[in-house]
N, C-alpha and C positions, 0 to 999 in steps of 0.2 A: 610584527604578524603572527608567530607563534606563540601559541599559547594565548593569545588572544581572541575573544568568539570572532568568527566569518560566517556571514550569511553566505550560505552555498548558490551557485548556477542554479536557474529553474528552468521548468520544463513547462511550453504549451502543449498542447493537446491538439491530436487529430485522430478522429473514427478507421482507415482505412490503412492498412500497412499499403506501403509500396516497394521500388526496386531503386538504387539510383547508387550510381558508382561515384558520386559524391559524397556517400554516406556509410557509417557504418551503426551495426543494427547489434543491442543489448537484450540480453534478459535483462526484463525489469522482475525487480527483485523486492517481497512485501514483506518492509520490517520497517526501521526506524532511520532517517537520515542522518550518519554520524560521520562530523569529521575529528578524523585521531592525528595528533601534534604528538610528535615525538623528539627530546633532544640530550643524547648523553644515555642515561638511566631512567628519565621520569619521561611520564607517557600518557595525555590527556585525551579525553573524549567527550564531543560537544555536540548535544543536539542543533539542529535547525534553529531555533530557537533561542541558543545560547546559549542554552544551561549544561555545566559538567555533570557527568554521569561519571565517572571513572569507577567509583568506590561502589557502582551498579554491577560493574562488570568486571570481577577480578582477569575473565579472559584473557583481557590488557598483560595479562603479564606476559603472557606467550605471544601477542600480538604483536609486542615492542620485540621478544626476539624472533622475528617472524620481518621484520626491517630492516634490512643489511645497508642503512644509512645514518650516519651520526643524528642526523635533522630531516626530517620533514611532518609535512602536511598531509594525509592521504583523506576523498573524497572517498564517503564507506554507503553502504546500508547496512545497517547491524539488522541481521536475520536468527531465527533460528528454521531450522530445517527438519523436514517430520516426512515420511514418506517419499519422500525423492522429490519437496518445495517447501518455498519459504513458508511458511503462520505466519502470520500481522499478530494474532491473536496471542501467540504463545510471547513473542515478543515484548509486545505490550505488557504483560504481567512480568517477565524480566523486568520491564521499566517502572511498573510498580515498587517490588519491592522496597523496604528500606531496612529491613531488620537483617542482621549477619548471616545470621545462621539460617535465613530463607532463603537468602542471595549464594550460603555456600552449596543449601541443598539442591536449589534451582541449576546450580550450574550441572547437576548430572540429572535433573527431568528435563528443563529446557537446557541444552548448550548453547551458547550465542556463538553467532558465527560472522566476520564483518568481512564483508564482499568490498573489494576496492575497486574501482574504475577511472576515479581520474587523482591527481597530484599536482598538489599547488606548489608546493616551496620541498626544495631538496636540499640537503648540504650547502646550504647557504642561498641559493638561487632563488629567487621567485620568479616561477612556473606560467601564471597565468596568461604571460604575452608572449607565449609558444603558441603552438598551431595542436591540435587534439592529438593528432598520430607522433608528433614529437614526445608530449607527456606522457601516452602510451608507454614509449619506447623506455623514458625513465621508471616509467611505473610497474614496469616489468623486470627491469634491470636493480629493483630494490627490494620487490616482494617473493620471501620464499616461501609457496605456499604449505600450510596446517592445515588443522583443525579448525581453528582459530581466528584464519586469514586467509584472505585467496583475492587473487585478481579475475574480473569478470569476464566468460570469455566474449568477443565479440565476428562478428563475421561484416565481409564490405562489400557491400552492394548488394543483397536479398535481403532485404525485410521479409517479404514475401512467404519464404517458406518457411522462416524464425518463427514469425506468427503463430503460422499453421500449428507446427510444435511445440507451444510456448500453449496452444491451444489442447493439441491433444493431450498435454502432460498435466493439465487444469493446473499453471501456471497467470502470472499477474498477467501479462503482455509482454510487447517490447520497448525499446529505445532507440530512438532513430536520433545520431547525433553526426553535422556535418565534417567530416575530417579535419577541416582546415580553420574548425571554430576555435576562438577563446575561449578561457574560463573568464568569465563578468560575474565578480560573487554580486551575490541579492537582484542579480537582472531575470527577467523571464524572457526568456533569447529561446526565438524561432529556429536559430539552428538545435537544441534542443529543442526533441518532441517524442512526447509518450503516446504511447498507440495500443490502449489497455482490449483484455481479451472480458466482452460481455459476459454477464452469468444470470443465472438464474433460481429464485427461488421459490416454493407454495409458502406462502404466508396465511395468515387469517385475517378475513376483514371485522375490524370493531368498530367501526362509523365510516359514517362521512362528511363530507361540508362541502359547501352551496358557495358559497364565500371566500378570496375574490373570483374564485371558478369551480367548478364541483371535481373532487378530491377525494379515492378512497383513503381512511385510514388502516393503515396495515400491520399486523404486528409478527412478531414471534416466541415463541417459546426458548428462556435461556437456564440456565442450572439454577439459577436463583431468584428467577421472576418466571411468571406466565403471564401470556398476551401485551409482551411491551413491546409500544407503538415503535414500527423501526423508519417509516416511511408514509408519504403523503403521495397518491399517484395517480397523477392530473393529465396524462397524457395514453392514447395505445387503446382506450375504451372507443367503440362505438353508440350510436343515438339508439340502437336498440339493445347493446347492453346495458345500457347505464336505465333506461325506462325499466327492462326486467331486472334487472337489481332493485332499483325503489320502490315496483310492484313488493317485491318479496323483504322489504324492508322494515317495508310500514309495518308488518307482522309484528317483528321483533324490537323492536325498538325500544332502550332505555332512557335514561337521559339525555336533553343537552343540555353542553357545555363548555364554554369557551372556544361556542364557533360550531362545534360537534357534534351531530347527530351520534351519540353510540349506540352501538348496538349489541345483541346477543351473539356467542362469537361462535357461531354453527357454521360459518361458510367460510369456504376459500376458495386462493386464486392466487394463478404465478404470474411473477414479476419480474422484468429485466433490469438490473442496474450494474452498471459499470465503476461505485466506485462503493465507501462505507466510510464512513468515520471511527475514529479510537471509542468512542460512544454506539458507536455498532448501529448509528444510523446509514443509508442507503440515501446516494446519491445519482442523479440521473435514473432514472426508475419509470417505467414506462407498463401497464395493462399487459398478460401477454393471453391471457384467458382464464375462466371460473375452471373450480378443481371440486365439481358438485362432490365427487365421492370419496374425494382426500377425508379423513379424520381430521376437523382442526389439532386436536391433538399430535397430531404427527409434523406438525410444522415448527418442526425447533430450527435453529440456529445451528449454523455446524460448520466451525473453523475450516 
């Protein structure tokens, strides 16, 4: 089991927070899912896809010393903390680095922390068939918190208040876990639920498509690219808003390509989204309104 890639247990999604004494609730961290394996002086880190990324994170040497067990497998989120919250782009940047001198420099500019929330194995014992709260006890007994490794806090029964606090802090959301849940590698289980915070962005309207259904193609400005498409917005527009947009769009049309009628980037709209990919594509997106007074140049990606 140890030093072999393991598919982590996966979460289902729910849109509303809830209270339930049968669950614990944790903050949802925004980074990469990392499984950390330790045996004696050896430590390795694997991504959710099973890729070994140990060399990218020299911080793991300190993590090894913070694990007070001869052998262990910890389920973690690898994160970079900036201004009190985990920033996905910062950790993704760390994950892209391959040159050793850049990795060394990034330890100062983008220091990595591994937030442990479960343990699959400790000192020769496989723990996946133990209840979650038993595994939590083991986890807290073997993790000595440091800047490089810490165990995530959790709260019993009260998810609504924690969700509100994560919204106030602009965090990713929360995770609800049934107290008696077993650890099922590779299974997307209803015992573990992610409840993410909706986010809003002002975007540039770059074009629109009409098939298979109407949708606005929206984009943002990035440090290395302007007007990069980030989503097709198919939901949230009323028929009146759609008609008004199409009337204006007729006067600023450019080329038609790949099913999209592109327009001059003069119009802005606000969108709501739930998730984004590493390539900055937005998921679960809806239209929230036109931003007629917004300068399109101000529609920039903010981590």
